[in-house]
C-alpha positions in Angstrom: 104.6 140.1 -132.1 106.9 141.7 -130.1 106.5 140.2 -127.1 107.0 136.7 -129.4 110.3 138.3 -130.9 111.5 139.1 -127.1 110.9 135.4 -125.9 112.6 133.7 -129.0 115.4 136.0 -128.9 116.1 135.2 -125.0 115.7 131.4 -125.5 118.3 131.5 -128.3 120.9 133.6 -125.6 119.6 131.4 -123.2 120.5 128.3 -125.0 123.7 129.9 -125.8 126.7 127.7 -125.2 128.6 128.4 -121.9 127.5 130.0 -118.4 127.0 134.1 -119.1 129.9 135.7 -118.4 132.7 133.1 -119.5 134.6 133.5 -122.6 132.5 130.5 -124.7 129.0 131.7 -124.0 130.4 135.4 -125.1 131.8 134.2 -128.2 129.0 132.6 -129.5 126.4 135.3 -128.1 128.9 137.6 -130.6 128.6 135.1 -133.8 124.8 134.5 -133.1 124.7 138.8 -134.0 126.1 138.6 -136.8 123.7 135.1 -138.0 120.6 137.1 -136.9 121.7 140.5 -137.6 121.5 141.6 -141.3 124.4 143.8 -142.9 126.6 142.6 -139.3 130.4 141.4 -140.1 131.1 141.2 -137.5 130.6 141.3 -133.2 132.4 141.4 -129.8 131.3 141.8 -126.2 133.3 143.5 -124.2 132.9 144.9 -119.8 133.6 148.2 -119.4 133.8 150.2 -115.9 136.3 152.8 -116.4 139.3 153.6 -119.3 141.1 150.7 -117.3 138.8 148.6 -116.1 137.4 146.9 -119.4 137.3 143.3 -120.3 136.2 141.3 -123.3 134.5 139.0 -122.9 134.0 137.8 -126.6 134.0 138.6 -129.9 132.9 136.6 -133.3 135.9 137.0 -135.0 140.0 138.2 -134.6 138.7 140.9 -136.7 136.2 141.9 -134.2 138.5 141.2 -130.9 141.2 143.7 -132.9 139.1 146.7 -133.2 137.3 146.2 -129.7 141.5 146.0 -128.7 142.3 149.2 -130.1 139.3 151.0 -128.6 141.1 149.9 -125.4 144.7 150.8 -126.4 143.4 154.2 -127.8 141.0 154.9 -125.3 138.4 156.3 -128.2 135.8 154.9 -130.6 132.4 153.8 -131.1 132.1 151.6 -127.8 134.1 153.5 -125.7 131.4 156.7 -126.6 128.5 154.4 -126.2 129.4 153.7 -122.5 130.1 156.6 -121.7 126.8 158.5 -123.0 124.5 155.2 -122.3 122.9 155.5 -125.8 123.5 153.4 -129.2 126.3 155.4 -131.0 125.9 154.4 -134.7 129.0 154.9 -137.5 128.0 154.3 -140.9 130.7 155.4 -142.3 134.4 155.8 -140.4 136.0 157.9 -142.7 133.4 160.7 -141.5 134.6 160.1 -138.2 138.1 160.9 -139.1 138.7 163.9 -136.6 135.9 162.1 -133.6 138.2 159.6 -133.4 141.6 160.0 -135.4 143.3 156.9 -133.9 140.4 154.6 -134.2 139.7 155.6 -137.7 143.0 155.1 -139.0 143.4 151.3 -137.3 140.3 150.7 -137.8 139.8 151.5 -141.7 143.6 150.2 -142.4 142.4 146.9 -140.8 138.9 146.9 -143.3 136.7 148.2 -141.7 133.7 150.4 -142.6 130.8 151.3 -140.5 130.9 150.5 -136.6 127.3 150.4 -134.4 127.9 150.2 -130.3 125.1 149.2 -127.8 125.5 149.9 -124.3 124.8 146.9 -122.4 122.7 149.0 -119.6 119.3 148.5 -117.8 118.1 151.5 -115.6 121.0 152.8 -114.5 123.3 149.7 -114.4 125.9 150.1 -117.1 128.1 146.7 -117.7 129.5 147.4 -120.9 128.9 147.5 -124.3 128.0 145.5 -127.6 130.0 146.3 -130.9 129.0 145.9 -134.2 131.3 146.1 -137.3 131.1 146.2 -141.0 133.3 145.9 -143.7 132.2 148.1 -146.1 130.5 151.8 -144.5 126.6 151.5 -144.7 123.7 151.8 -141.7 122.0 149.5 -140.9 118.1 148.8 -141.3 115.9 150.6 -138.0 115.0 147.3 -137.7 118.0 145.8 -137.2 119.3 148.4 -134.9 115.9 147.7 -132.7 116.5 144.0 -132.3 120.1 145.2 -131.8 118.9 147.1 -128.8 117.0 144.3 -127.2 119.5 141.8 -127.8 121.4 144.3 -125.4 118.9 144.3 -123.0 118.4 140.7 -122.9 122.4 139.8 -123.3 122.5 142.6 -120.0 119.8 140.4 -118.2 121.6 137.2 -118.4 124.9 138.8 -117.0 122.9 140.6 -114.3 121.3 137.2 -113.4 124.1 135.2 -113.3 126.1 137.8 -111.1 123.3 137.5 -108.6 123.7 133.5 -108.5 127.3 133.7 -108.6 126.9 136.3 -105.3 125.0 134.0 -103.7 127.5 130.6 -104.5 130.1 133.0 -103.6 131.5 132.4 -106.7 133.6 134.7 -109.4 130.7 135.1 -111.8 133.8 135.8 -114.9 135.6 132.9 -114.8 136.9 132.5 -118.5 136.8 135.8 -119.9 140.4 136.8 -120.7 141.3 139.9 -120.3 143.1 143.0 -119.0 143.7 141.6 -115.7 147.3 141.5 -116.6 146.7 145.4 -117.4 145.3 146.4 -113.6 148.7 144.2 -112.3 151.2 146.3 -114.8 149.3 149.3 -114.1 150.0 148.9 -110.1 153.5 147.6 -110.7 154.3 151.1 -113.0 152.4 153.6 -110.7 154.9 152.2 -107.5 158.0 152.3 -109.4 157.6 155.1 -111.0 156.0 157.0 -108.2 152.3 158.0 -110.3 149.1 157.5 -110.2 147.6 154.8 -111.2 145.6 156.8 -114.2 149.0 157.9 -115.2 150.4 154.9 -115.0 147.9 153.3 -117.0 147.8 156.1 -120.2 151.9 155.4 -120.0 150.8 151.7 -120.7 148.6 152.4 -123.4 151.3 155.2 -124.8 153.9 152.3 -125.0 151.6 150.3 -126.6 150.4 152.6 -128.9 154.0 153.6 -130.4 155.0 150.0 -130.6 151.4 149.4 -132.5 150.8 146.2 -130.1 147.8 145.4 -127.8 147.9 147.0 -124.2 147.7 143.3 -122.9 150.7 142.3 -124.5 152.8 145.1 -123.6 151.3 144.6 -119.8 152.9 141.2 -119.6 155.9 142.5 -120.7 156.2 145.0 -117.7 154.7 142.1 -115.3 157.3 139.9 -116.3 160.1 142.6 -116.2 161.0 142.3 -120.1 160.0 146.0 -119.9 161.9 148.2 -117.7 159.8 150.9 -115.8 161.6 153.2 -116.9 161.4 152.8 -120.4 157.9 154.8 -119.7 159.4 157.2 -117.3 158.6 159.7 -119.9 
């Protein structure tokens, strides 16, 4: 029975329109999660390597995308925690986690989020990112849904690794349409050079500026690159 369920889920993911690692594929996978997983209102799929090196592949809607952007801007939240620990982080009531993630909790609740669940994309020691699920109202998800989500996360990881292997053989970039936080890497490097600080320090300043202005980090990064923000504004 479990084998048939796994095969069915794998077929659904494998047959999703687009190529694993591209934005259209990730968006459709997230929408499939919302349709398939009872009690889930939205989903987002994000690659993670470090606090600076992240890339949201896709989300089921703008609400989920905004929630994952909050985690990136604030450097905290269930997705960030799930990636760091390699285990699922289940938060059926965000209001109970005010102390744990004060910034993310306030921001998430302000746009109508009641619960969040993050599952790592990992196989053995390989960690690629997280599958983040959201509910508008507080409430846990059934054990069966947790098991299905963990399985879906494993299958997504396998699909991404398979695509990465194929791309390496062909000499291609395996992520082509994901949008993203590449501008953040460029802006961070520019700030580090201009302010004579480390990359980590430059990123923290970029993130703090974004938080203070209530703007996404990638948006502020683009302003730095286009010189609409002077580096000295972040030299505090």
